[in-house]
N, C-alpha and C positions, 0 to 999 in steps of 0.2 A: 314612796313615790312609784307610780306605775313604770315598769321597765319599758323603754322605747321599743317600737314595733319594727320588725323586718318582715315585709310582706312580699310573697312571690305569687304571681298569678299566671297560670299556664294550663291550657286545656289538655295538653299531653300529660297524662297521669304519671307515666314513667319518668319523664323529664321533671315534672313537679316533685315527685318523691325524691329524686336524686338531689335536686337543688335545695329543697326544704331540709333534707337530711344533712347536707354539707353545711348549710347555714347553722343548723342546730348543733352540729358537732363542734363548730368553732366559736359560735357566738351566743349560745343559749344561756350562759352564765350571767350575761349582762343585758340581753335583749329577749323580747318575746318574738319567737319565730312562728309565722303562720303561713300556710299555703292554701290557695283557693284555685279551683279550676273554672269558676264562673265569675266573670268580670262584674256582674250585677251584685253578687254577694260580696265581692271584694269592695265595691263602692259603698255598700251599706256599712261595712266594717269601718271604712275610712271616715264616713260621715258620723258614725257613732263615736269614733275616737276624737273627732273634732269637737263634738258636743261636750264630751267629757273633759276635754283638754289633755287627752292622753298623747304623749309624744310619738311621732312616726319618724324614723330615721331614714328608711330606704324602702322604695317600692320597685320591684322588678316585674315587668309584664311582657308577655309574648306579644309581638306586634299584631298578630292575626287573631286576637281574641274574638269570639262571637259576641253579639250584643254590643255593648260599648267596646270599641277596639282598644288596643293597647295605647295608642296615641290619645284617644278620647279619655280613657281612664287616667292616664298620667297627667293630662291637661287638668283634670279635676283635682288631682293631688296638688298641683301647683297652687290652686286656690284654697283648698282645704288645709293643707299643711305646707306653707311656703318654704319652710326650712328643709323639708325632706328631700333627699336625693332621689332622682327618677331616672330609670334606665330600661331600655329594651333588653329582654333576655332572649338571646339567639343561639342556635346550635353551632357547633364548629363547622366552618365552611360556608355558613349562610351568607357571608359577605360576597360570595361569588354569584348568589342568586340576585338577579337584577331587581326583583320586587322588594326583597328585604333590604338591599343596599339603598334603594330609593326611599323606603320607609324610614331608615335610619337618618339619611341626609335631610329628608323633609322634617322629621321630628326635631333634629338639631337646629335647623334653620328657623323653625317656628317656636323654639324654646320649650317644646313639650317634654323633651328628654335632655338630661345632662350628658349622656353617652350611652354606650351599649355594653352589655356584659355577656361573655361567652358561658353557656351552660357548663356545669361541671360534668366531666365524663368519666372521672375516676375519683377515688377517695383514698388519701387526701388529694384535693386539687388545689395546689398552692397558688396557681395563677388566679383562679376564681376567688379564693379567700383574700389574696392580696388586693384585688380590685375592689372587693366589698369593703375591706378594711380602709382603703383610701377614701371611699365614699363616706364611711362612718366617721373617720377622723375629721374630715372636712365638716360634716354635719355637727359634730360635737362642739366645734368652735363657734357655731351660730346660736347655740342654745343658752338661754339665760339660766344659769345654774349657780347656786351659792357655794357649791363644792369646787371652787376653782382655787388655783394657787394664790390669786390676788382678787380681792373683792372691793369694789368702790361703792360706798353708800353716799347718796347725795340726792338733791332735788331732781324731780323728773325732767324739768326743762331748765337747766342751769348752764350758763355759758362756761364757767370754769369746769364743771363736770364734763361737759363736751370736750374741752381741751384735754382733760386727763384721759378720757376714753380714747381720743385720737392718738395721744402720745403712746399709750399702752399698746393699742392695736398696731400702729406703724412700727413699733420696736419689737413686735413679736412676743409681748408679755401676756400670757394667758390670764384672762380676767373675766369677771362678771360685774355688771352695773346694776345695783338694786336701788329702787326708789326708797327714799327715807320714809320710815313709818310703816312699810309693808311687813307682813309676817316674816318674809324671808330675811329682810334687813334686820328686823328685831332679833331673829334667831342667831344671825351672824354676830351681832354686837354682844348678845348674851354669852356667846361661846368664847369671846375674847377675854383673856385674863388680864391684859394690860389695862391700865387706867385710861379712861376716855371721857371727854367732856360731854355731858348730856345735851347741852344747848349749842353744839357746834353748828355753825352756819355753812362753812365751806365743806367740800367733799371729804369724806374719810377714806383713806386708802389703807386697806387691811391686808397684811401679808399672812394669810392663813398657813402657808407652807412653813413659816418660821415658828419655832418652838413657842407655844403660848400665844401666838398671834402678835404681830407688830402693827401698831396703829400710827398712821401719819395723818395729822390734821391739816387739811388744805395745803398739802405740800407743794413746793415748787417743782418744776420739771427736773431740775438738778437733783433734788432730794429723792424723787421717784427713781431716776436712773441709778443713783448711787445705791439705793436699797436693793435694786435688782442685780447689782454688780457690774453695771455698764460704766465704763470709764468716763469721767467728766473733768479730769485734770491731766497734767503731764506726768503723772506718776507711772513708771513702768512696772512690769510684772514682778521685778525684784525689789520694788519699794523705793527705788531711786528715781530722780526726776530725769525725764528724757532730755538729753542735751542736743543731740544731733541725729538726723536720719538721712538716709539716701534719698527718700522720696516723701514729700508731704502732699497728701491729697486733700483738696478743699472740696467737700461735698461727698455724701454717701448715697447718691442715687445710683442707678444701674451703671453709669460710666465710671463713677468713682469706685464703686465696689469691685467692678471688673479689674480696674487698675490695681486695686489693693490685693486682689487674688493673684493676678499674674505677677505683679511686682514682688510680693512676699514669697511666692512659690519659686521664683527665680533668684532668690538670695538677697534681695534688697531689703533694707530695714525701712518699713513703711509706717507712717502715722497718718491716719485719716481723721479729719476734723469736720463735724457736721453740726450745723446750727439748730436744726429742727428735729428730724427723725430719719431713720433709715429708709431708703427707697426713693427719697425725693418725691417729685410729682407722681411718678409711677406707683409709689407706695400706697396711693389712695385708690387705685383701680381695684374694683371688686372682682373682676375676672378678666385675665388676659388670655384669649383663646388662640391667638395666632403666634405665640412664641414657640420657636422650634423645640421639639422634644416633649412638649406637654400637651398631648392630644386632648385631654379633658379640660385643659386650661388651668391656671393658677392665679391666685390673687397677687396684686403688687406687693402686699405686705409679706406674703409667703416667699416670693422671689427675693425680696430684700433680705429677709431673715436667713435664707439659704446662702446668699452671697456673703453676708456678714459672718456666719459661722465658718464658711469655707476660708475666708481671708484670715479669720482669727486662728484657725487651726494651723495655718501656714506661718503665723507669727506676727501678722499685722496688728497694730494697736489702734484703738479708736477713742476719740474724745467727742462726746455728744453734748448737745445743749450749749455749745460754745461757738463763737464766731471768729473767723480770721479777720482782723481789722487792718493789718498792714503787712506788706511783703517788701522787704528792703534788700536790693541786690548788694552783695558784699564783694569787695575787691581783695580782701585778705583770704586767699585760698578759694575764692569763688563761692557760689551758692547764694543762699538767701537767709536773712534773719526774719522769721515769721512771728508776728505777735498774735497771740490767741487771747480773746477777751477774758478777763478776770483770772487767768491762770498763769500767764507769763509768756516767755519767748522760747523758741526752739530754732536751731540752725538746721537748714535743709539744703542738701546739695542740689536737689531739683524740686520744683513745685508743679503740681498738676491742678489746674482749675477745672473742676467738674461741678460747678455750682448750680447748673440747670437754670430753669426759668420759673417764674411765679405767675399765676393767673392774673390777668388784668382786672382792675377793680371796675365796678359798675359806675361809680361816681355819683350815685343817687344818695344824698345825705340821709334821708329817712331810712334807707336800707342799710347803709354803712353803719348806722347807729345800732343795728340789730345783728351785727356780725357775731356769730356764735350763739345767737338766740333765735335760731330759725333761718339765718342767712349764712351760707357756707361757701367758701372759695375752694373749689376742688370737690372730689367725690365724697370724701368723709363718710365712707361706708359704715363706720362704727356707729353712726346715729340712726341707721335705718330702722332698727328695732323700736326706737323711741318714736318713730313716725308711723307705727302700725295704724291703719285706718285713716291716715291723714291725707290731705291734699298737698301735692308736691309739684314744684316747677323746676325745670332745668334750663339754664340759659347756655346755649352753645350747641354746635352740631358736629363736633369731632368725635373720635372713637371713645375718648374718656367719657363724654356726655352719654353716648350710647350705652356703654358698659354700666354707667351709674343708673340710667333709666331702667335697664333690665334687672338690676339688683333691687332698686327701690320698688318696682312693681310687685315684688313678692310680699311686701308689707303694706304699702300705701294704698289708699282707696283709688287714687288715680295719679298719673304722672303726665305732665304737659311739658313738651320740649319746645322752647322758643328759639327760633333761628332767624337770622337776617336774610338768608337765601330762601327761594321759594320752597325748597324741600331739602332733604338730607343727601341727595345723590352726589353732590360735588364735594362733600366734606367727610363722609363716613364710609367705612368699609361695608361692602354689600352684605356680609354675613350678619352684621349688626342690624342693618336696615331691614333685612328679611324677618328677623325676630321681632323687631319693633312693629312692623306692619301686621304681624300675626297676633299681636297682643291686643286684648280687649280693654286694657286699662291705660295704655300709653297713647297719647295724641300728640300730633306735631302741629305747631302754630308757625306757619311760614311767613316770610317777609315781615317780620315783627321784631320788636325789641322791648325790654322792660324799662319803663321810664319812671316808675314810682311804686309806692307800697308803704306798708307800715304795720303797726300793731302796738298793743299796750304791754310792753316788756317782752313780748314774743311776737314773731311775725304772724299776721293773720290774713294778709292780702297783698297782691302785687298788681300793678297797673301795666298793661301791655298795650303798645301802640302799633298800628299798622304803618309801615314805613312809606307807603304810597299815599294813602288817604289821610293819615294822621288820626284816624278814628281810634279812640281809646276804650278799653273795657277793663273791668276789675275782675280778677280771678282770686277765689279763696285759696290761700296757701299757708300751710303750717311749716313748710320747708322750702327754701330756695337755694339751689345749688348753681353756682356761677362758674362756667368754664368757657370763657370768651376769648381764648387766645392767651398768649403769655409774653412776658417781657423779662429780659435779664436784669438782675440787680448787681450791676458791675460799676456803679458810680464811684466806688471806693478805689478802683484801679486806675492806673495812669491812662490818660487819653490816647497815648501812643498804641495801646494794645486793643482799643475798641473802635468799632465803626460808629456811624452816626446814630444807629439804633441801640448801641450799647453791647452788641455781640462782639466776641473776641475774634480778631482776624489772625489767621494762622497760615503757615505753609506758603504756597505759591502766590496766594493773594497778597502777601506782604510786598511783593515786587511792585504791584500796582500802587500801593500807598507810599512807597519809598521809605518805609519805616525800618527796613532791614539794612543794617550797615556792615555786617561781617562779610568776609570774602567767601566763606563757604555758604552754600544755599541753606535756607532753614529747613528743618524737618517738617513733615506734612502737618503735624499738630503743634508746632512750636510757634509761639507768639514772637513779637518783635524784640522781646527780651530773651536772650539765649538762656536756655535752661528752664524757662517758664512755659509750660505747655497748657493746652486747653482741649477738652473733649466734650462730647455730648451736646445737649441742647444749647448750651451757652456759646458754643463755637459758631461763628458766622458760616452759613452755608451747609450746616449739618442737616441730616435727615432726622426729623423729630419723631423717632420711633425707639422703643425700648431695645430692640435687637441691634439697631444701629449704634445706640449709645454703648451697649455692652461690647460691640465690635471695636469701637474707637478706644474704649478703655483698655482693651487687651492689646491692640496693635501699638498703642503709644508706648508701651513698656519697652519694646525693642528700640524705639527712638531714644528713650531715656538711657538705656544701656549704652548706646552709641555716644550720647552726650557725656556720660560719666567716664567713658573710656578716653575721651579727648580732653576733658576738663582736668585742671590741676587737682591733685589730691588735697583734701582739707588738712588743716593743722592736726586734727585729732588722728586722722589716718596716718599722716607722716610720723607722728610721735609713736604710733603703734607699730611702726616698721612695715606698713602696708599689709598688715595681717589680713587674712581672708575673713570677711565679715559674714559669711554664710552660717546660719544657725542650724 
């Protein structure tokens, strides 16, 4: 296989030599490093690579190239090699130059570049190499490559195959999806020593990292997580069943993960139960650009995986693919008895509800029948490769919809955003709107809604109606992504903790409902049940942003400490003589 290309384009021959030399010194063992001073020649090389199917990992270009400018060249890269990272190459101090700064900001807003890279000025230049390494690492996870730790072999358009890919992606399990019958899939199957059925209909999940290869035939989500080593039951690290914890977190979205990190780092024993996958709704976001500290942005799955690893290192335990079905307050020593589906019960001194919300359904029977077969709720960025050259439609005008559109445009022939409002200005961040308006492949259909559609086993079209005139039109669509607002799934909780929309009422708002009966005031994130807290999108009145959810998840831990200090010790703690439980 041809080694991926790292291309640098700069008319300054000295700068070009330094940059090409630094790239070759660090990356030439695994990548082809090439330097060009002429943007026309560089474009010809990129077009030839596209014709041959040769991979391109990164293109660095000076903004002020003669001929096709840096922005024009990188805009072409976006079309020719949609997975390749694209960045301006600028000298140290160039950000003080108004023209260069304007070019960078304009390139970012139009989606021509992913970021900028400072030219190396010494060798070794670790800052330069680190930045390039981060680009290359992100690129490597977008490439279909059978040499991954986990390989899934299945039908090209299979609902269960889609579910498996989504589960692997959102839980941070490196994998490749190969269509059954392709040379790559055949080669993988031939390399596996374990027995395998030749006529298997469901997806095969192959652990190539395991000795001899381990094959799972159409496995359940539980079996996949167990094979990767993710907890799916109440067994602790020492092999014994978890009987009691200080804090049980329901939900592993940004709010729940933040609580797990801060709680476990401050000495609490923490158990986090998640029904679907790490990251919650945010885990489906292809690129979060406005999260503090990540100037180049990061995917929701990457953010979730980092939070999970951070909490795990501090000692938090996780149970995935299981659902909390009942939370029963206890009078014997306080706390709660929590029932976890299929695995048993655990006693928790406090419980934190961080279940988030789920996207609302379209309610169109013909489209609901195709869920997972071209119709997806949420961004589901893992299916973008499978929609290369396809027609795609996104319903919704929020930031998640904008992020999904920008990600899909890298592969799809076209992307249509359908919104109920006249345009995106009232619902989406301006940086996303700027990129969408600059795209040649994204269109916005305002004042409209999806009212129908269908396909023979897979989506082929959707019907869009004008909300004013009622006029309908049929749009070809191989993929429909629905992001039309969200609602909490809290019907399993007592009515006393919910408002009429199902969101959880906390803090001072409880005074208005009259649900709080204790003499002390409730904590800011405490529900009407003492010791039962709620944070993130599921909490009434919360700001529906990732950063806000993380903030609430961290702040609530101090309230939990205060509650535990006032609450009576549990029987287990009393029997242990009040021993310090910090690990």
